[in-house]
PQR file of N, CA, C, O and H, with PARSE charges and radii, in Angstrom:
ATOM      1  N   UNK A   1      -3.725 -32.567 -24.373 -0.4000 1.5000
ATOM      2  CA  UNK A   1      -2.646 -31.611 -24.452 -0.0000 2.0000
ATOM      3  C   UNK A   1      -1.914 -31.533 -23.122  0.5500 1.7000
ATOM      4  O   UNK A   1      -0.684 -31.544 -23.085 -0.5500 1.4000
ATOM      5  N   UNK A   2      -2.668 -31.456 -22.029 -0.4000 1.5000
ATOM      6  CA  UNK A   2      -2.044 -31.347 -20.715 -0.0000 2.0000
ATOM      7  C   UNK A   2      -1.225 -32.590 -20.399  0.5500 1.7000
ATOM      8  O   UNK A   2      -0.154 -32.497 -19.799 -0.5500 1.4000
ATOM      9  H   UNK A   2      -3.668 -31.447 -22.059  0.4000 1.0000
ATOM     10  N   UNK A   3      -1.731 -33.763 -20.806 -0.4000 1.5000
ATOM     11  CA  UNK A   3      -0.993 -35.002 -20.544 -0.0000 2.0000
ATOM     12  C   UNK A   3       0.332 -35.016 -21.300  0.5500 1.7000
ATOM     13  O   UNK A   3       1.349 -35.450 -20.759 -0.5500 1.4000
ATOM     14  H   UNK A   3      -2.600 -33.838 -21.293  0.4000 1.0000
ATOM     15  N   UNK A   4       0.326 -34.548 -22.539 -0.4000 1.5000
ATOM     16  CA  UNK A   4       1.559 -34.490 -23.330 -0.0000 2.0000
ATOM     17  C   UNK A   4       2.539 -33.504 -22.702  0.5500 1.7000
ATOM     18  O   UNK A   4       3.742 -33.759 -22.646 -0.5500 1.4000
ATOM     19  H   UNK A   4      -0.500 -34.196 -22.979  0.4000 1.0000
ATOM     20  N   UNK A   5       2.011 -32.381 -22.234 -0.4000 1.5000
ATOM     21  CA  UNK A   5       2.859 -31.375 -21.599 -0.0000 2.0000
ATOM     22  C   UNK A   5       3.463 -31.933 -20.321  0.5500 1.7000
ATOM     23  O   UNK A   5       4.652 -31.749 -20.064 -0.5500 1.4000
ATOM     24  H   UNK A   5       1.034 -32.174 -22.280  0.4000 1.0000
ATOM     25  N   UNK A   6       2.657 -32.611 -19.521 -0.4000 1.5000
ATOM     26  CA  UNK A   6       3.153 -33.207 -18.281 -0.0000 2.0000
ATOM     27  C   UNK A   6       4.196 -34.273 -18.579  0.5500 1.7000
ATOM     28  O   UNK A   6       5.223 -34.346 -17.905 -0.5500 1.4000
ATOM     29  H   UNK A   6       1.690 -32.761 -19.730  0.4000 1.0000
ATOM     30  N   UNK A   7       3.936 -35.094 -19.581 -0.4000 1.5000
ATOM     31  CA  UNK A   7       4.891 -36.137 -19.959 -0.0000 2.0000
ATOM     32  C   UNK A   7       6.217 -35.519 -20.403  0.5500 1.7000
ATOM     33  O   UNK A   7       7.287 -35.982 -20.009 -0.5500 1.4000
ATOM     34  H   UNK A   7       3.102 -35.035 -20.129  0.4000 1.0000
ATOM     35  N   UNK A   8       6.141 -34.481 -21.218 -0.4000 1.5000
ATOM     36  CA  UNK A   8       7.348 -33.805 -21.676 -0.0000 2.0000
ATOM     37  C   UNK A   8       8.092 -33.182 -20.499  0.5500 1.7000
ATOM     38  O   UNK A   8       9.316 -33.277 -20.413 -0.5500 1.4000
ATOM     39  H   UNK A   8       5.272 -34.105 -21.538  0.4000 1.0000
ATOM     40  N   UNK A   9       7.357 -32.551 -19.603 -0.4000 1.5000
ATOM     41  CA  UNK A   9       7.991 -31.934 -18.435 -0.0000 2.0000
ATOM     42  C   UNK A   9       8.671 -32.977 -17.565  0.5500 1.7000
ATOM     43  O   UNK A   9       9.778 -32.750 -17.077 -0.5500 1.4000
ATOM     44  H   UNK A   9       6.363 -32.474 -19.673  0.4000 1.0000
ATOM     45  N   UNK A  10       8.028 -34.107 -17.368 -0.4000 1.5000
ATOM     46  CA  UNK A  10       8.630 -35.183 -16.577 -0.0000 2.0000
ATOM     47  C   UNK A  10       9.919 -35.680 -17.219  0.5500 1.7000
ATOM     48  O   UNK A  10      10.913 -35.916 -16.533 -0.5500 1.4000
ATOM     49  H   UNK A  10       7.129 -34.291 -17.765  0.4000 1.0000
ATOM     50  N   UNK A  11       9.895 -35.834 -18.526 -0.4000 1.5000
ATOM     51  CA  UNK A  11      11.101 -36.300 -19.224 -0.0000 2.0000
ATOM     52  C   UNK A  11      12.236 -35.284 -19.124  0.5500 1.7000
ATOM     53  O   UNK A  11      13.388 -35.652 -18.893 -0.5500 1.4000
ATOM     54  H   UNK A  11       9.088 -35.642 -19.084  0.4000 1.0000
ATOM     55  N   UNK A  12      11.904 -34.005 -19.299 -0.4000 1.5000
ATOM     56  CA  UNK A  12      12.931 -32.968 -19.226 -0.0000 2.0000
ATOM     57  C   UNK A  12      13.550 -32.927 -17.836  0.5500 1.7000
ATOM     58  O   UNK A  12      14.772 -32.884 -17.695 -0.5500 1.4000
ATOM     59  H   UNK A  12      10.968 -33.706 -19.487  0.4000 1.0000
ATOM     60  N   UNK A  13      12.712 -32.942 -16.820 -0.4000 1.5000
ATOM     61  CA  UNK A  13      13.222 -32.891 -15.446 -0.0000 2.0000
ATOM     62  C   UNK A  13      14.050 -34.130 -15.148  0.5500 1.7000
ATOM     63  O   UNK A  13      15.116 -34.033 -14.541 -0.5500 1.4000
ATOM     64  H   UNK A  13      11.719 -32.977 -16.934  0.4000 1.0000
ATOM     65  N   UNK A  14      13.568 -35.290 -15.567 -0.4000 1.5000
ATOM     66  CA  UNK A  14      14.292 -36.534 -15.302 -0.0000 2.0000
ATOM     67  C   UNK A  14      15.658 -36.526 -15.980  0.5500 1.7000
ATOM     68  O   UNK A  14      16.652 -36.949 -15.390 -0.5500 1.4000
ATOM     69  H   UNK A  14      12.701 -35.369 -16.060  0.4000 1.0000
ATOM     70  N   UNK A  15      15.705 -36.049 -17.205 -0.4000 1.5000
ATOM     71  CA  UNK A  15      16.975 -36.015 -17.918 -0.0000 2.0000
ATOM     72  C   UNK A  15      17.904 -34.945 -17.351  0.5500 1.7000
ATOM     73  O   UNK A  15      19.113 -35.157 -17.251 -0.5500 1.4000
ATOM     74  H   UNK A  15      14.898 -35.705 -17.685  0.4000 1.0000
ATOM     75  N   UNK A  16      17.349 -33.815 -16.986 -0.4000 1.5000
ATOM     76  CA  UNK A  16      18.172 -32.714 -16.501 -0.0000 2.0000
ATOM     77  C   UNK A  16      18.734 -32.979 -15.114  0.5500 1.7000
ATOM     78  O   UNK A  16      19.862 -32.586 -14.814 -0.5500 1.4000
ATOM     79  H   UNK A  16      16.367 -33.643 -17.068  0.4000 1.0000
ATOM     80  N   UNK A  17      17.969 -33.632 -14.280 -0.4000 1.5000
ATOM     81  CA  UNK A  17      18.397 -33.827 -12.898 -0.0000 2.0000
ATOM     82  C   UNK A  17      18.895 -35.240 -12.618  0.5500 1.7000
ATOM     83  O   UNK A  17      19.592 -35.473 -11.631 -0.5500 1.4000
ATOM     84  H   UNK A  17      17.053 -33.952 -14.524  0.4000 1.0000
ATOM     85  N   UNK A  18      18.539 -36.175 -13.482 -0.4000 1.5000
ATOM     86  CA  UNK A  18      18.926 -37.559 -13.270 -0.0000 2.0000
ATOM     87  C   UNK A  18      18.135 -38.236 -12.163  0.5500 1.7000
ATOM     88  O   UNK A  18      18.525 -39.312 -11.709 -0.5500 1.4000
ATOM     89  H   UNK A  18      17.973 -35.986 -14.284  0.4000 1.0000
ATOM     90  N   UNK A  19      17.045 -37.644 -11.720 -0.4000 1.5000
ATOM     91  CA  UNK A  19      16.246 -38.213 -10.631 -0.0000 2.0000
ATOM     92  C   UNK A  19      15.416 -39.387 -11.147  0.5500 1.7000
ATOM     93  O   UNK A  19      14.887 -39.355 -12.258 -0.5500 1.4000
ATOM     94  H   UNK A  19      16.728 -36.770 -12.089  0.4000 1.0000
ATOM     95  N   UNK A  20      15.318 -40.397 -10.334 -0.4000 1.5000
ATOM     96  CA  UNK A  20      14.548 -41.576 -10.711 -0.0000 2.0000
ATOM     97  C   UNK A  20      13.226 -41.667  -9.945  0.5500 1.7000
ATOM     98  O   UNK A  20      12.348 -42.449 -10.309 -0.5500 1.4000
ATOM     99  H   UNK A  20      15.748 -40.423  -9.432  0.4000 1.0000
ATOM    100  N   UNK A  21      13.091 -40.888  -8.911 -0.4000 1.5000
ATOM    101  CA  UNK A  21      11.908 -40.976  -8.075 -0.0000 2.0000
ATOM    102  C   UNK A  21      10.762 -40.184  -8.701  0.5500 1.7000
ATOM    103  O   UNK A  21      10.736 -38.955  -8.629 -0.5500 1.4000
ATOM    104  H   UNK A  21      13.804 -40.253  -8.615  0.4000 1.0000
ATOM    105  N   UNK A  22       9.822 -40.892  -9.314 -0.4000 1.5000
ATOM    106  CA  UNK A  22       8.717 -40.260 -10.029 -0.0000 2.0000
ATOM    107  C   UNK A  22       7.864 -39.404  -9.102  0.5500 1.7000
ATOM    108  O   UNK A  22       7.410 -38.333  -9.506 -0.5500 1.4000
ATOM    109  H   UNK A  22       9.843 -41.890  -9.373  0.4000 1.0000
ATOM    110  N   UNK A  23       7.638 -39.849  -7.877 -0.4000 1.5000
ATOM    111  CA  UNK A  23       6.819 -39.076  -6.951 -0.0000 2.0000
ATOM    112  C   UNK A  23       7.460 -37.720  -6.661  0.5500 1.7000
ATOM    113  O   UNK A  23       6.763 -36.710  -6.562 -0.5500 1.4000
ATOM    114  H   UNK A  23       8.006 -40.719  -7.549  0.4000 1.0000
ATOM    115  N   UNK A  24       8.756 -37.697  -6.527 -0.4000 1.5000
ATOM    116  CA  UNK A  24       9.455 -36.442  -6.280 -0.0000 2.0000
ATOM    117  C   UNK A  24       9.353 -35.519  -7.492  0.5500 1.7000
ATOM    118  O   UNK A  24       9.188 -34.308  -7.350 -0.5500 1.4000
ATOM    119  H   UNK A  24       9.323 -38.517  -6.607  0.4000 1.0000
ATOM    120  N   UNK A  25       9.455 -36.107  -8.685 -0.4000 1.5000
ATOM    121  CA  UNK A  25       9.313 -35.311  -9.902 -0.0000 2.0000
ATOM    122  C   UNK A  25       7.922 -34.687  -9.989  0.5500 1.7000
ATOM    123  O   UNK A  25       7.776 -33.513 -10.329 -0.5500 1.4000
ATOM    124  H   UNK A  25       9.589 -37.091  -8.800  0.4000 1.0000
ATOM    125  N   UNK A  26       6.908 -35.486  -9.677 -0.4000 1.5000
ATOM    126  CA  UNK A  26       5.535 -34.980  -9.731 -0.0000 2.0000
ATOM    127  C   UNK A  26       5.364 -33.853  -8.720  0.5500 1.7000
ATOM    128  O   UNK A  26       4.738 -32.837  -9.025 -0.5500 1.4000
ATOM    129  H   UNK A  26       7.027 -36.440  -9.401  0.4000 1.0000
ATOM    130  N   UNK A  27       5.912 -34.022  -7.525 -0.4000 1.5000
ATOM    131  CA  UNK A  27       5.812 -32.974  -6.502 -0.0000 2.0000
ATOM    132  C   UNK A  27       6.479 -31.684  -6.971  0.5500 1.7000
ATOM    133  O   UNK A  27       5.947 -30.594  -6.762 -0.5500 1.4000
ATOM    134  H   UNK A  27       6.420 -34.847  -7.278  0.4000 1.0000
ATOM    135  N   UNK A  28       7.628 -31.810  -7.597 -0.4000 1.5000
ATOM    136  CA  UNK A  28       8.320 -30.630  -8.107 -0.0000 2.0000
ATOM    137  C   UNK A  28       7.510 -29.948  -9.196  0.5500 1.7000
ATOM    138  O   UNK A  28       7.436 -28.720  -9.241 -0.5500 1.4000
ATOM    139  H   UNK A  28       8.060 -32.696  -7.766  0.4000 1.0000
ATOM    140  N   UNK A  29       6.903 -30.737 -10.076 -0.4000 1.5000
ATOM    141  CA  UNK A  29       6.080 -30.159 -11.132 -0.0000 2.0000
ATOM    142  C   UNK A  29       4.856 -29.452 -10.562  0.5500 1.7000
ATOM    143  O   UNK A  29       4.446 -28.404 -11.061 -0.5500 1.4000
ATOM    144  H   UNK A  29       6.964 -31.734 -10.040  0.4000 1.0000
ATOM    145  N   UNK A  30       4.282 -30.027  -9.524 -0.4000 1.5000
ATOM    146  CA  UNK A  30       3.135 -29.373  -8.885 -0.0000 2.0000
ATOM    147  C   UNK A  30       3.557 -28.040  -8.256  0.5500 1.7000
ATOM    148  O   UNK A  30       2.804 -27.066  -8.292 -0.5500 1.4000
ATOM    149  H   UNK A  30       4.615 -30.878  -9.119  0.4000 1.0000
ATOM    150  N   UNK A  31       4.747 -28.002  -7.689 -0.4000 1.5000
ATOM    151  CA  UNK A  31       5.258 -26.743  -7.134 -0.0000 2.0000
ATOM    152  C   UNK A  31       5.438 -25.703  -8.231  0.5500 1.7000
ATOM    153  O   UNK A  31       5.116 -24.530  -8.044 -0.5500 1.4000
ATOM    154  H   UNK A  31       5.358 -28.792  -7.660  0.4000 1.0000
ATOM    155  N   UNK A  32       5.955 -26.139  -9.377 -0.4000 1.5000
ATOM    156  CA  UNK A  32       6.125 -25.234 -10.516 -0.0000 2.0000
ATOM    157  C   UNK A  32       4.758 -24.732 -10.978  0.5500 1.7000
ATOM    158  O   UNK A  32       4.577 -23.545 -11.249 -0.5500 1.4000
ATOM    159  H   UNK A  32       6.217 -27.093  -9.529  0.4000 1.0000
ATOM    160  N   UNK A  33       3.805 -25.653 -11.063 -0.4000 1.5000
ATOM    161  CA  UNK A  33       2.452 -25.280 -11.482 -0.0000 2.0000
ATOM    162  C   UNK A  33       1.862 -24.261 -10.520  0.5500 1.7000
ATOM    163  O   UNK A  33       1.250 -23.284 -10.952 -0.5500 1.4000
ATOM    164  H   UNK A  33       3.951 -26.617 -10.843  0.4000 1.0000
ATOM    165  N   UNK A  34       2.037 -24.477  -9.223 -0.4000 1.5000
ATOM    166  CA  UNK A  34       1.501 -23.553  -8.225 -0.0000 2.0000
ATOM    167  C   UNK A  34       2.157 -22.183  -8.360  0.5500 1.7000
ATOM    168  O   UNK A  34       1.494 -21.152  -8.246 -0.5500 1.4000
ATOM    169  H   UNK A  34       2.534 -25.270  -8.872  0.4000 1.0000
ATOM    170  N   UNK A  35       3.459 -22.181  -8.604 -0.4000 1.5000
ATOM    171  CA  UNK A  35       4.166 -20.911  -8.783 -0.0000 2.0000
ATOM    172  C   UNK A  35       3.606 -20.159  -9.987  0.5500 1.7000
ATOM    173  O   UNK A  35       3.434 -18.941  -9.942 -0.5500 1.4000
ATOM    174  H   UNK A  35       3.998 -23.018  -8.697  0.4000 1.0000
ATOM    175  N   UNK A  36       3.325 -20.887 -11.055 -0.4000 1.5000
ATOM    176  CA  UNK A  36       2.761 -20.266 -12.254 -0.0000 2.0000
ATOM    177  C   UNK A  36       1.365 -19.725 -11.961  0.5500 1.7000
ATOM    178  O   UNK A  36       1.010 -18.633 -12.404 -0.5500 1.4000
ATOM    179  H   UNK A  36       3.465 -21.877 -11.091  0.4000 1.0000
ATOM    180  N   UNK A  37       0.571 -20.501 -11.207 -0.4000 1.5000
ATOM    181  CA  UNK A  37      -0.773 -20.038 -10.848 -0.0000 2.0000
ATOM    182  C   UNK A  37      -0.699 -18.779  -9.990  0.5500 1.7000
ATOM    183  O   UNK A  37      -1.497 -17.857 -10.156 -0.5500 1.4000
ATOM    184  H   UNK A  37       0.860 -21.388 -10.847  0.4000 1.0000
ATOM    185  N   UNK A  38       0.266 -18.747  -9.072 -0.4000 1.5000
ATOM    186  CA  UNK A  38       0.432 -17.581  -8.202 -0.0000 2.0000
ATOM    187  C   UNK A  38       0.852 -16.354  -9.005  0.5500 1.7000
ATOM    188  O   UNK A  38       0.473 -15.232  -8.670 -0.5500 1.4000
ATOM    189  H   UNK A  38       0.915 -19.496  -8.937  0.4000 1.0000
ATOM    190  N   UNK A  39       1.630 -16.564 -10.059 -0.4000 1.5000
ATOM    191  CA  UNK A  39       2.124 -15.451 -10.865 -0.0000 2.0000
ATOM    192  C   UNK A  39       1.098 -14.984 -11.893  0.5500 1.7000
ATOM    193  O   UNK A  39       1.228 -13.886 -12.434 -0.5500 1.4000
ATOM    194  H   UNK A  39       1.938 -17.476 -10.330  0.4000 1.0000
ATOM    195  N   UNK A  40       0.092 -15.789 -12.167 -0.4000 1.5000
ATOM    196  CA  UNK A  40      -0.869 -15.469 -13.223 -0.0000 2.0000
ATOM    197  C   UNK A  40      -1.548 -14.115 -13.043  0.5500 1.7000
ATOM    198  O   UNK A  40      -1.628 -13.359 -14.011 -0.5500 1.4000
ATOM    199  H   UNK A  40      -0.014 -16.681 -11.727  0.4000 1.0000
ATOM    200  N   UNK A  41      -2.044 -13.766 -11.848 -0.4000 1.5000
ATOM    201  CA  UNK A  41      -2.688 -12.452 -11.714 -0.0000 2.0000
ATOM    202  C   UNK A  41      -1.730 -11.297 -12.019  0.5500 1.7000
ATOM    203  O   UNK A  41      -2.119 -10.318 -12.656 -0.5500 1.4000
ATOM    204  H   UNK A  41      -1.979 -14.379 -11.061  0.4000 1.0000
ATOM    205  N   UNK A  42      -0.498 -11.409 -11.570 -0.4000 1.5000
ATOM    206  CA  UNK A  42       0.479 -10.357 -11.844 -0.0000 2.0000
ATOM    207  C   UNK A  42       0.782 -10.281 -13.332  0.5500 1.7000
ATOM    208  O   UNK A  42       0.960  -9.192 -13.878 -0.5500 1.4000
ATOM    209  H   UNK A  42      -0.182 -12.204 -11.053  0.4000 1.0000
ATOM    210  N   UNK A  43       0.841 -11.429 -13.984 -0.4000 1.5000
ATOM    211  CA  UNK A  43       1.089 -11.461 -15.423 -0.0000 2.0000
ATOM    212  C   UNK A  43      -0.072 -10.833 -16.176  0.5500 1.7000
ATOM    213  O   UNK A  43       0.134 -10.083 -17.130 -0.5500 1.4000
ATOM    214  H   UNK A  43       0.697 -12.313 -13.540  0.4000 1.0000
ATOM    215  N   UNK A  44      -1.292 -11.137 -15.749 -0.4000 1.5000
ATOM    216  CA  UNK A  44      -2.476 -10.531 -16.373 -0.0000 2.0000
ATOM    217  C   UNK A  44      -2.457  -9.016 -16.204  0.5500 1.7000
ATOM    218  O   UNK A  44      -2.750  -8.280 -17.146 -0.5500 1.4000
ATOM    219  H   UNK A  44      -1.459 -11.747 -14.975  0.4000 1.0000
ATOM    220  N   UNK A  45      -2.112  -8.551 -15.007 -0.4000 1.5000
ATOM    221  CA  UNK A  45      -2.063  -7.110 -14.751 -0.0000 2.0000
ATOM    222  C   UNK A  45      -0.993  -6.453 -15.613  0.5500 1.7000
ATOM    223  O   UNK A  45      -1.207  -5.370 -16.158 -0.5500 1.4000
ATOM    224  H   UNK A  45      -1.874  -9.149 -14.242  0.4000 1.0000
ATOM    225  N   UNK A  46       0.146  -7.099 -15.733 -0.4000 1.5000
ATOM    226  CA  UNK A  46       1.219  -6.573 -16.575 -0.0000 2.0000
ATOM    227  C   UNK A  46       0.738  -6.443 -18.020  0.5500 1.7000
ATOM    228  O   UNK A  46       1.003  -5.437 -18.678 -0.5500 1.4000
ATOM    229  H   UNK A  46       0.320  -7.979 -15.290  0.4000 1.0000
ATOM    230  N   UNK A  47       0.038  -7.455 -18.508 -0.4000 1.5000
ATOM    231  CA  UNK A  47      -0.499  -7.415 -19.867 -0.0000 2.0000
ATOM    232  C   UNK A  47      -1.464  -6.256 -20.053  0.5500 1.7000
ATOM    233  O   UNK A  47      -1.423  -5.563 -21.069 -0.5500 1.4000
ATOM    234  H   UNK A  47      -0.177  -8.273 -17.974  0.4000 1.0000
ATOM    235  N   UNK A  48      -2.331  -6.046 -19.070 -0.4000 1.5000
ATOM    236  CA  UNK A  48      -3.271  -4.928 -19.147 -0.0000 2.0000
ATOM    237  C   UNK A  48      -2.531  -3.595 -19.156  0.5500 1.7000
ATOM    238  O   UNK A  48      -2.872  -2.687 -19.913 -0.5500 1.4000
ATOM    239  H   UNK A  48      -2.364  -6.609 -18.245  0.4000 1.0000
ATOM    240  N   UNK A  49      -1.515  -3.491 -18.307 -0.4000 1.5000
ATOM    241  CA  UNK A  49      -0.730  -2.252 -18.255 -0.0000 2.0000
ATOM    242  C   UNK A  49      -0.039  -1.990 -19.587  0.5500 1.7000
ATOM    243  O   UNK A  49       0.006  -0.849 -20.047 -0.5500 1.4000
ATOM    244  H   UNK A  49      -1.237  -4.229 -17.691  0.4000 1.0000
ATOM    245  N   UNK A  50       0.494  -3.025 -20.207 -0.4000 1.5000
ATOM    246  CA  UNK A  50       1.150  -2.867 -21.501 -0.0000 2.0000
ATOM    247  C   UNK A  50       0.154  -2.458 -22.578  0.5500 1.7000
ATOM    248  O   UNK A  50       0.457  -1.624 -23.432 -0.5500 1.4000
ATOM    249  H   UNK A  50       0.457  -3.952 -19.834  0.4000 1.0000
ATOM    250  N   UNK A  51      -1.039  -3.052 -22.532 -0.4000 1.5000
ATOM    251  CA  UNK A  51      -2.076  -2.661 -23.490 -0.0000 2.0000
ATOM    252  C   UNK A  51      -2.441  -1.188 -23.335  0.5500 1.7000
ATOM    253  O   UNK A  51      -2.579  -0.469 -24.325 -0.5500 1.4000
ATOM    254  H   UNK A  51      -1.285  -3.729 -21.838  0.4000 1.0000
ATOM    255  N   UNK A  52      -2.597  -0.741 -22.087 -0.4000 1.5000
ATOM    256  CA  UNK A  52      -2.934   0.657 -21.829 -0.0000 2.0000
ATOM    257  C   UNK A  52      -1.805   1.580 -22.297  0.5500 1.7000
ATOM    258  O   UNK A  52      -2.059   2.641 -22.868 -0.5500 1.4000
ATOM    259  H   UNK A  52      -2.485  -1.325 -21.283  0.4000 1.0000
ATOM    260  N   UNK A  53      -0.577   1.174 -22.057 -0.4000 1.5000
ATOM    261  CA  UNK A  53       0.567   1.973 -22.493 -0.0000 2.0000
ATOM    262  C   UNK A  53       0.613   2.065 -24.013  0.5500 1.7000
ATOM    263  O   UNK A  53       0.897   3.129 -24.563 -0.5500 1.4000
ATOM    264  H   UNK A  53      -0.371   0.312 -21.594  0.4000 1.0000
ATOM    265  N   UNK A  54       0.339   0.975 -24.681 -0.4000 1.5000
ATOM    266  CA  UNK A  54       0.329   0.968 -26.144 -0.0000 2.0000
ATOM    267  C   UNK A  54      -0.756   1.899 -26.677  0.5500 1.7000
ATOM    268  O   UNK A  54      -0.530   2.636 -27.637 -0.5500 1.4000
ATOM    269  H   UNK A  54       0.108   0.111 -24.234  0.4000 1.0000
ATOM    270  N   UNK A  55      -1.930   1.866 -26.055 -0.4000 1.5000
ATOM    271  CA  UNK A  55      -3.024   2.748 -26.480 -0.0000 2.0000
ATOM    272  C   UNK A  55      -2.644   4.215 -26.264  0.5500 1.7000
ATOM    273  O   UNK A  55      -2.908   5.065 -27.114 -0.5500 1.4000
ATOM    274  H   UNK A  55      -2.114   1.267 -25.275  0.4000 1.0000
ATOM    275  N   UNK A  56      -2.027   4.499 -25.124 -0.4000 1.5000
ATOM    276  CA  UNK A  56      -1.611   5.879 -24.842 -0.0000 2.0000
ATOM    277  C   UNK A  56      -0.551   6.328 -25.841  0.5500 1.7000
ATOM    278  O   UNK A  56      -0.566   7.475 -26.288 -0.5500 1.4000
ATOM    279  H   UNK A  56      -1.813   3.808 -24.433  0.4000 1.0000
ATOM    280  N   UNK A  57       0.354   5.445 -26.186 -0.4000 1.5000
ATOM    281  CA  UNK A  57       1.396   5.789 -27.157 -0.0000 2.0000
ATOM    282  C   UNK A  57       0.788   6.079 -28.525  0.5500 1.7000
ATOM    283  O   UNK A  57       1.215   7.009 -29.208 -0.5500 1.4000
ATOM    284  H   UNK A  57       0.366   4.514 -25.822  0.4000 1.0000
ATOM    285  N   UNK A  58      -0.206   5.289 -28.928 -0.4000 1.5000
ATOM    286  CA  UNK A  58      -0.878   5.531 -30.212 -0.0000 2.0000
ATOM    287  C   UNK A  58      -1.572   6.887 -30.204  0.5500 1.7000
ATOM    288  O   UNK A  58      -1.503   7.641 -31.175 -0.5500 1.4000
ATOM    289  H   UNK A  58      -0.553   4.533 -28.373  0.4000 1.0000
ATOM    290  N   UNK A  59      -2.245   7.185 -29.088 -0.4000 1.5000
ATOM    291  CA  UNK A  59      -2.952   8.459 -28.985 -0.0000 2.0000
ATOM    292  C   UNK A  59      -1.971   9.624 -29.023  0.5500 1.7000
ATOM    293  O   UNK A  59      -2.227  10.639 -29.672 -0.5500 1.4000
ATOM    294  H   UNK A  59      -2.301   6.573 -28.300  0.4000 1.0000
ATOM    295  N   UNK A  60      -0.862   9.478 -28.334 -0.4000 1.5000
ATOM    296  CA  UNK A  60       0.159  10.526 -28.330 -0.0000 2.0000
ATOM    297  C   UNK A  60       0.729  10.718 -29.730  0.5500 1.7000
ATOM    298  O   UNK A  60       0.943  11.848 -30.168 -0.5500 1.4000
ATOM    299  H   UNK A  60      -0.654   8.654 -27.807  0.4000 1.0000
ATOM    300  N   UNK A  61       0.973   9.623 -30.423 -0.4000 1.5000
ATOM    301  CA  UNK A  61       1.508   9.715 -31.791 -0.0000 2.0000
ATOM    302  C   UNK A  61       0.520  10.417 -32.710  0.5500 1.7000
ATOM    303  O   UNK A  61       0.925  11.211 -33.559 -0.5500 1.4000
ATOM    304  H   UNK A  61       0.799   8.705 -30.067  0.4000 1.0000
ATOM    305  N   UNK A  62      -0.774  10.135 -32.553 -0.4000 1.5000
ATOM    306  CA  UNK A  62      -1.795  10.800 -33.367 -0.0000 2.0000
ATOM    307  C   UNK A  62      -1.836  12.296 -33.061  0.5500 1.7000
ATOM    308  O   UNK A  62      -1.951  13.126 -33.963 -0.5500 1.4000
ATOM    309  H   UNK A  62      -1.103   9.490 -31.864  0.4000 1.0000
ATOM    310  N   UNK A  63      -1.739  12.623 -31.778 -0.4000 1.5000
ATOM    311  CA  UNK A  63      -1.805  14.035 -31.361 -0.0000 2.0000
ATOM    312  C   UNK A  63      -0.646  14.814 -31.969  0.5500 1.7000
ATOM    313  O   UNK A  63      -0.844  15.901 -32.510 -0.5500 1.4000
ATOM    314  H   UNK A  63      -1.645  11.950 -31.045  0.4000 1.0000
ATOM    315  N   UNK A  64       0.567  14.261 -31.882 -0.4000 1.5000
ATOM    316  CA  UNK A  64       1.727  14.975 -32.378 -0.0000 2.0000
ATOM    317  C   UNK A  64       1.851  14.935 -33.900  0.5500 1.7000
ATOM    318  O   UNK A  64       2.507  15.795 -34.487 -0.5500 1.4000
ATOM    319  H   UNK A  64       0.727  13.377 -31.442  0.4000 1.0000
ATOM    320  N   UNK A  65       1.234  13.956 -34.540 -0.4000 1.5000
ATOM    321  CA  UNK A  65       1.289  13.921 -36.005 -0.0000 2.0000
ATOM    322  C   UNK A  65       0.377  14.977 -36.619  0.5500 1.7000
ATOM    323  O   UNK A  65       0.558  15.369 -37.771 -0.5500 1.4000
ATOM    324  H   UNK A  65       0.701  13.257 -34.063  0.4000 1.0000
ATOM    325  N   UNK A  66      -0.604  15.434 -35.841 -0.4000 1.5000
ATOM    326  CA  UNK A  66      -1.515  16.475 -36.322 -0.0000 2.0000
ATOM    327  C   UNK A  66      -0.918  17.867 -36.168  0.5500 1.7000
ATOM    328  O   UNK A  66      -1.429  18.819 -36.757 -0.5500 1.4000
ATOM    329  H   UNK A  66      -0.751  15.115 -34.904  0.4000 1.0000
ATOM    330  N   UNK A  67       0.140  18.004 -35.396 -0.4000 1.5000
ATOM    331  CA  UNK A  67       0.726  19.338 -35.157 -0.0000 2.0000
ATOM    332  C   UNK A  67       1.579  19.779 -36.271  0.5500 1.7000
ATOM    333  O   UNK A  67       2.141  20.873 -36.223 -0.5500 1.4000
ATOM    334  H   UNK A  67       0.555  17.230 -34.918  0.4000 1.0000
TER
END
């Protein structure tokens, strides 16, 4: 799966930028990957916060539906 994703990403970047230097494309993809890895903890925290907000909203809806 990862190989197919990398191949697709290389093709998209090559077509979008017109770059022929494969090493440069790989370096750019690694930078993108690193950026995604760096953002992962923040994304996980955001997901947890949204889950907590959803639970609080459900509880609030239950509380007010009983009134």
